[in-house]
C-alpha positions in Angstrom: 92.0 114.7 -4.2 93.6 117.7 -2.5 94.0 118.3 1.2 95.3 121.3 3.1 98.4 120.1 4.9 101.1 120.8 7.4 104.3 119.5 5.9 107.3 118.6 8.0 110.8 119.7 6.9 113.2 117.0 7.8 116.5 118.0 9.5 117.5 114.4 10.1 115.8 113.3 13.4 115.0 109.6 13.8 111.6 110.7 14.9 110.8 113.1 12.1 108.3 110.8 10.5 106.6 110.4 13.8 105.5 114.0 13.6 103.9 113.2 10.2 102.2 110.2 11.8 100.8 112.3 14.7 99.4 114.9 12.4 97.7 112.2 10.3 96.2 110.7 13.5 94.7 114.1 14.1 93.1 114.0 10.6 95.6 116.5 9.2 97.5 115.5 6.0 101.3 115.8 6.2 104.3 114.7 4.3 108.0 114.6 5.2 110.1 116.8 2.9 113.8 117.5 2.8 114.7 120.6 4.8 116.0 122.2 1.6 112.9 121.4 -0.5 112.0 124.2 -2.9 109.2 126.5 -2.0 107.2 125.3 -5.0 107.4 121.7 -3.7 106.1 122.7 -0.3 103.4 125.0 -1.8 102.2 122.1 -4.0 100.8 120.5 -0.8 98.6 123.5 -0.1 100.2 124.1 3.3 98.5 125.9 6.2 101.6 125.7 8.4 105.1 124.1 8.5 106.9 122.1 11.2 110.7 122.0 11.4 111.9 118.6 12.8 114.7 117.9 15.2 118.1 116.8 14.0 121.6 115.6 15.1 123.5 118.7 14.0 124.3 122.0 15.9 122.9 125.1 14.2 126.2 127.0 14.5 128.3 124.3 12.7 129.7 125.2 9.3 127.8 122.6 7.4 124.7 122.5 9.5 121.4 122.6 7.6 119.9 126.0 7.7 116.5 127.7 7.5 115.0 127.7 4.0 115.4 131.2 2.7 111.8 131.5 1.6 110.2 130.5 4.9 110.5 133.8 7.0 108.5 135.7 4.3 106.1 132.9 3.6 103.3 134.0 5.9 102.9 130.5 7.2 102.7 129.5 10.9 105.8 127.6 11.9 106.5 125.2 14.8 110.1 124.3 15.4 110.9 121.1 17.4 114.2 120.7 19.2 116.8 121.5 16.4 113.9 123.3 14.6 113.4 125.6 17.5 117.1 126.3 17.8 117.2 127.0 14.1 114.4 129.6 14.4 116.3 131.3 17.1 119.7 131.2 15.3 118.2 132.4 12.0 116.5 135.3 13.6 119.5 136.5 15.6 118.9 134.7 18.9 121.7 132.9 20.7 122.3 129.1 20.7 125.1 127.5 22.6 126.2 124.2 24.1 126.2 124.2 27.9 128.0 121.6 30.0 126.1 118.3 29.8 123.0 117.6 27.8 119.4 116.9 28.6 118.1 113.5 27.5 115.1 111.6 28.7 112.1 112.5 30.8 111.8 116.1 32.2 109.3 118.4 33.8 108.5 121.8 32.4 106.5 124.7 33.8 104.3 126.9 31.6 105.0 130.6 31.9 101.6 131.7 30.8 98.3 130.6 29.4 98.8 130.2 25.7 96.9 128.7 22.7 99.9 126.3 21.9 99.4 124.7 25.4 95.6 124.9 25.6 94.0 122.1 27.6 97.3 121.0 29.1 98.5 121.4 32.8 100.7 124.2 34.1 103.4 121.5 34.9 103.8 118.6 32.5 106.2 115.7 31.6 108.0 115.9 28.3 110.8 114.1 26.5 114.1 116.0 25.9 116.9 115.0 23.6 119.3 117.9 23.1 122.9 119.0 23.7 122.5 122.6 22.6 120.0 125.1 24.0 118.8 128.6 23.4 120.5 131.2 25.6 118.8 134.3 24.2 115.5 134.5 22.3 115.3 136.4 19.0 113.4 139.7 18.9 109.6 139.4 19.1 109.7 136.0 20.9 108.9 135.3 24.6 109.3 132.3 26.8 106.3 130.0 27.0 107.8 127.3 29.2 111.0 126.5 31.1 112.7 124.2 33.6 116.0 124.6 35.5 118.1 123.0 32.7 116.3 124.7 29.8 115.4 128.3 30.4 113.5 128.4 27.1 111.7 125.0 26.8 109.1 126.7 24.5 108.9 130.1 22.8 106.5 132.0 20.7 105.9 135.0 18.5 102.2 135.6 18.1 102.7 138.2 15.4 104.5 135.9 13.1 102.6 132.8 14.4 106.0 131.1 14.9 106.7 128.8 17.8 109.3 126.4 19.1 109.5 123.6 21.7 112.8 122.2 22.9 111.2 118.9 23.7 109.7 116.3 21.3 105.8 116.3 21.3 105.7 113.5 18.7 107.0 110.8 21.1 104.6 109.1 23.6 106.8 110.0 26.5 105.7 113.6 26.1 102.4 113.2 27.9 100.5 116.1 26.3 102.4 116.1 23.0 99.4 115.1 20.9 97.4 117.9 22.4 100.2 120.4 21.7 100.3 119.3 18.0 96.5 119.5 17.9 96.6 123.0 19.3 99.2 124.1 16.6 97.3 122.3 13.8 93.7 123.4 14.6 94.0 126.4 16.9 96.9 128.2 15.2 96.9 126.8 11.6 93.1 126.3 11.2 93.2 122.7 10.0 90.0 121.0 9.0 90.8 117.4 9.9 89.7 115.8 6.6 92.4 113.0 6.3 91.0 109.5 6.7 92.0 105.9 5.7 89.6 105.9 2.8 91.4 109.0 1.4 94.8 107.4 1.2 93.5 104.2 -0.3 91.8 106.1 -3.2 94.9 108.3 -3.6 97.3 105.4 -3.5 95.3 103.7 -6.3 95.5 106.8 -8.4 99.2 107.2 -7.9 99.9 103.6 -8.9 97.6 104.0 -12.0 99.6 107.1 -13.1 103.0 105.5 -12.4 102.3 102.2 -14.2 100.4 103.7 -17.1 97.8 102.1 -19.3 99.8 99.0 -20.3 102.4 98.4 -17.6 102.7 94.9 -16.1 103.4 94.6 -12.4 104.8 91.8 -10.2 104.0 92.1 -6.5 106.3 90.5 -4.0 103.9 88.8 -1.6 105.3 87.9 1.8 102.0 86.8 3.5 102.0 89.9 5.8 99.5 92.7 5.9 101.8 95.1 4.2 102.3 93.2 0.9 98.7 92.1 0.9 97.4 95.7 1.2 99.9 96.7 -1.5 98.7 94.0 -3.8 95.0 95.0 -3.3 95.7 98.6 -4.0 97.7 97.8 -7.1 95.0 95.3 -8.3 92.4 98.1 -8.0 94.7 100.3 -10.1 95.8 97.9 -12.9 93.5 94.9 -12.6 94.7 91.8 -14.5 98.1 93.4 -15.2 99.2 92.4 -11.7 100.8 89.0 -10.8 101.7 88.2 -7.3 104.9 86.2 -6.7 105.5 84.4 -3.4 109.1 83.3 -2.9 109.8 80.6 -0.3 113.4 81.5 0.6 113.8 78.7 3.2 113.8 81.4 5.9 110.1 81.3 6.8 108.4 80.2 10.0 107.0 76.7 10.5 104.4 75.9 7.9 104.2 79.5 6.7 104.7 78.9 2.9 101.8 76.5 2.7 99.6 78.8 4.9 100.3 81.9 2.8 99.6 80.2 -0.5 96.4 78.6 0.7 95.1 81.8 2.4 95.9 84.1 -0.5 94.2 81.8 -3.1 91.2 81.4 -0.9 90.5 85.1 -0.3 91.8 86.9 -3.4 91.3 86.6 -7.1 94.8 87.7 -8.2 97.2 85.4 -10.1 99.8 83.9 -7.7 103.1 82.3 -8.7 104.8 80.3 -5.9 108.6 79.9 -6.2 110.6 77.5 -4.0 114.0 79.1 -3.9 115.3 77.8 -0.5 118.4 76.2 -1.9 119.3 79.4 -3.8 119.1 81.6 -0.7 120.8 79.2 1.6 123.6 78.6 -0.8 124.1 82.4 -1.2 124.1 82.8 2.6 126.5 79.9 3.4 129.1 81.0 6.0 127.7 84.6 6.2 127.4 86.0 9.8 127.4 89.8 9.3 123.8 91.0 9.4 124.3 93.8 6.8 125.7 91.3 4.4 122.8 88.9 5.0 120.3 91.7 4.2 122.1 92.8 1.1 122.5 89.2 -0.2 118.8 88.5 0.5 117.7 91.8 -1.1 119.7 91.1 -4.3 118.6 87.4 -4.5 114.9 88.4 -4.2 115.3 91.0 -7.0 117.1 88.5 -9.3 114.3 86.0 -8.8 111.6 88.6 -9.5 113.5 89.7 -12.6 113.6 86.1 -13.7 109.8 85.7 -13.1 109.2 88.9 -15.0 110.8 87.5 -18.1 108.5 84.5 -17.9 105.5 86.9 -17.6 106.2 88.6 -20.9 108.5 91.3 -19.4 106.8 92.9 -16.5 108.6 96.2 -15.9 107.4 97.0 -12.4 108.2 95.4 -9.1 105.7 96.2 -6.2 106.6 95.9 -2.6 104.9 96.5 0.8 107.6 98.8 2.0 106.6 101.0 5.0 108.2 104.2 6.3 109.9 102.6 9.3 111.9 100.5 6.8 112.8 103.6 4.8 113.8 105.7 7.8 116.1 103.1 9.3 117.7 102.3 6.0 118.3 106.0 5.2 116.9 105.4 1.7 118.0 107.7 -1.2 114.8 109.8 -0.9 115.5 110.5 2.8 119.2 111.4 2.6 119.0 113.5 5.7 118.5 110.5 7.9 121.2 108.2 9.6 121.3 104.6 8.7 120.4 102.3 11.5 120.3 99.1 9.5 119.7 98.2 5.9 116.3 96.8 5.1 116.6 94.2 2.4 113.8 95.8 0.3 115.2 99.4 0.7 119.0 99.8 1.1 119.6 96.1 0.2 118.4 96.5 -3.4 121.0 96.1 -6.1 122.0 99.3 -8.0 121.6 97.6 -11.4 118.0 96.4 -10.7 116.2 96.3 -14.0 112.6 96.7 -12.7 111.0 99.9 -11.5 109.7 99.9 -8.0 106.1 100.5 -7.1 105.6 101.1 -3.4 102.1 102.4 -2.6 102.7 102.2 1.2 106.2 103.7 1.3 105.2 106.7 3.5 102.6 104.9 5.7 102.9 103.5 9.2 101.6 100.1 10.3 98.4 101.4 11.8 97.5 103.3 8.6 98.2 100.1 6.6 95.9 98.1 8.9 93.2 100.8 8.5 93.7 100.6 4.7 93.5 96.7 4.9 90.1 96.9 6.7 88.9 99.5 4.2 89.9 97.1 1.3 88.1 94.1 2.9 91.1 92.1 4.2 90.1 89.5 6.8 90.9 90.7 10.3 93.1 87.7 11.0 95.3 88.8 8.1 95.2 92.5 9.1 96.4 91.8 12.6 99.2 89.4 11.9 102.4 90.3 13.5 105.0 91.7 11.2 107.6 89.3 9.8 110.9 90.8 8.5 111.6 90.4 4.7 114.9 88.6 5.4 112.9 86.2 7.5 114.7 84.0 10.1 118.0 85.1 8.7 117.9 88.1 11.0 116.7 86.0 14.0 119.4 83.4 13.6 122.5 85.1 14.9 125.7 83.9 13.2 126.0 81.5 10.2 122.9 80.0 8.7 122.4 76.3 8.3 119.3 74.2 7.7 119.6 72.5 11.1 119.8 75.8 13.0 116.9 77.1 11.0 114.8 74.1 12.0 115.7 74.6 15.6 114.6 78.2 15.5 111.4 77.4 13.6 110.3 74.9 16.2 111.1 77.2 19.1 109.3 80.1 17.4 106.2 78.1 16.7 105.9 77.0 20.4 106.2 80.7 21.5 103.5 81.9 19.2 101.2 79.0 19.9 101.4 79.7 23.7 101.0 83.4 23.2 97.8 82.8 21.2 96.5 80.3 23.7 97.0 82.8 26.5 95.0 85.4 24.5 97.9 87.8 24.4 98.8 87.7 20.6 96.8 90.9 19.9 98.0 92.7 23.0 101.6 92.4 21.7 102.6 93.9 18.4 105.5 91.6 17.6 106.7 88.4 19.1 109.4 85.9 18.0 112.3 83.6 19.0 116.0 84.2 18.3 118.6 81.5 18.1 121.8 82.8 19.7 125.4 81.8 18.9 125.8 80.9 22.5 125.9 77.5 24.1 125.8 76.8 27.8 126.0 74.0 30.3 122.8 72.3 31.5 121.6 69.2 33.2 118.9 67.0 31.5 118.0 63.6 32.8 121.0 63.6 35.1 123.4 64.1 32.2 125.5 67.2 31.4 124.5 69.1 28.3 126.2 71.8 26.3 123.5 73.2 24.1 122.0 76.2 22.4 120.2 79.2 23.8 116.9 80.6 22.6 115.9 84.2 23.3 112.3 85.1 23.1 111.1 88.7 22.5 107.7 90.3 22.6 107.1 94.1 22.3 104.3 96.6 22.6 104.3 99.6 20.3 102.1 102.1 18.5 104.2 102.8 15.5 107.3 100.5 15.5 109.6 103.6 15.7 109.7 103.2 19.5 108.8 100.1 21.4 108.8 98.6 24.9 109.1 95.0 26.0 105.9 93.2 26.8 105.3 92.3 30.5 104.2 88.7 29.8 103.0 86.7 32.9 105.7 84.7 34.6 103.6 81.6 34.4 103.4 82.0 30.6 107.1 82.5 30.3 107.8 79.4 32.4 105.5 77.3 30.2 107.1 78.6 27.0 110.6 77.9 28.4 109.7 74.4 29.5 108.1 73.5 26.2 111.0 74.8 24.1 113.7 73.0 26.3 111.7 69.7 26.3 110.5 69.7 22.7 113.3 71.3 20.7 116.4 69.2 20.4 119.7 70.9 21.2 118.3 73.7 23.3 118.8 73.8 27.1 118.3 77.5 28.0 115.6 80.2 27.2 116.1 83.9 28.0 113.6 86.8 27.7 114.6 90.0 26.0 113.6 93.1 28.1 115.2 95.8 25.9 113.2 98.8 24.7 113.6 100.6 21.4 115.7 102.7 21.7 118.3 101.8 22.6 117.8 98.4 21.0 115.9 97.8 17.7 113.0 95.4 17.6 114.8 92.7 15.6 118.2 91.5 16.8 119.8 92.1 13.4 
């Protein structure tokens, strides 16, 4: 199935994939491609326009990524965002420099004229800026479309070329009218038809898996119990049928009662062979004494792969390993196919995979966001309870237990986490938060319990709201609920005398603590 598209050329911004997501939300197909992708690779997507992402470099630096040589004569409409706007100016003989200070965070801009790029948006609007450099002189043929005191050219346009630039980030939610600006570019300037829907990417993912695996390939799917791996399994099952076997590994790092729940639920709702492996001792042995979060992730990633390779040999040599990897995992890990990005942390199923892995990866969801995966799950008939489960990290409680991992500390964390989620559901707030969990800190503090002095552990609880998991805010839970959760944890979990609530947003924090 073919769609006209607006590909995004990636210059390294941590929000580059958000641009893709926003376009897909509008019903416009998009993919993120390297900034130096060959013209043929871009043309293969039947582009009706191109967006240049932001990035961390300065356009005038010696090794800074530059404009693709084929783009100026392509005849395609172009929208440059932040670095992309500066790159347009620099490539077409405008002037870009670094003034004193930088502009980061919320800002107000004033439109200079009524223009199709800003159709149905107000004359003054709130945007999100994140730049050190700025355009000092526009290239020939361009005019200013918006400005503020710090940024004389907050937006620019050349209607003859159909090339435009915005110094702010329309893809982030903090730019109030950002979606409308992207809509105006996509539909008003590029002429998009809006034919991208969840049913499309299910059918296309099935076909891609079918082609990759071939007519005889055997596939093992790493099932975690979350929506991602479940959707991946159903897509692959549609593609290869009985040549798929799901493997669920209990690594000893799961939530309270989760292993039993996943096995029972999967066997009740699906008709796919499931192999359950209890590998708790293997994982905990490999993690003994390890505190560094990157080492934890890499150890867990390698251990998972070795177990799947072992199971593959028992299943007559399955050559393919399927995972429910999503794009936020890829972008934070700076995976090999997104070499322009900056590593935030290694995800066990992306950067944590061993280089000598014998199996070939099948990742039908690799470039999808969580909301798209949930839409696909509903399209595939997944039960709503499964579709709306909060994400649980592949490394499990290993990245929610700060410091060395022991079975006793895991049990403490498990019980505290279960209380938190139980109370969140009882208050009817589970669906209004997108992720919630407890963290066991390597911090002990003095307390008083039953007239006795205690010196015991601290539990942090965290709940976030987010649209895409690329940015997130802390959930404003009612004080009464927080008080009840704290009281229950301190009274019911041995060895804990203090509970704190994490009120950090992403950025600057990440959602998980490690």
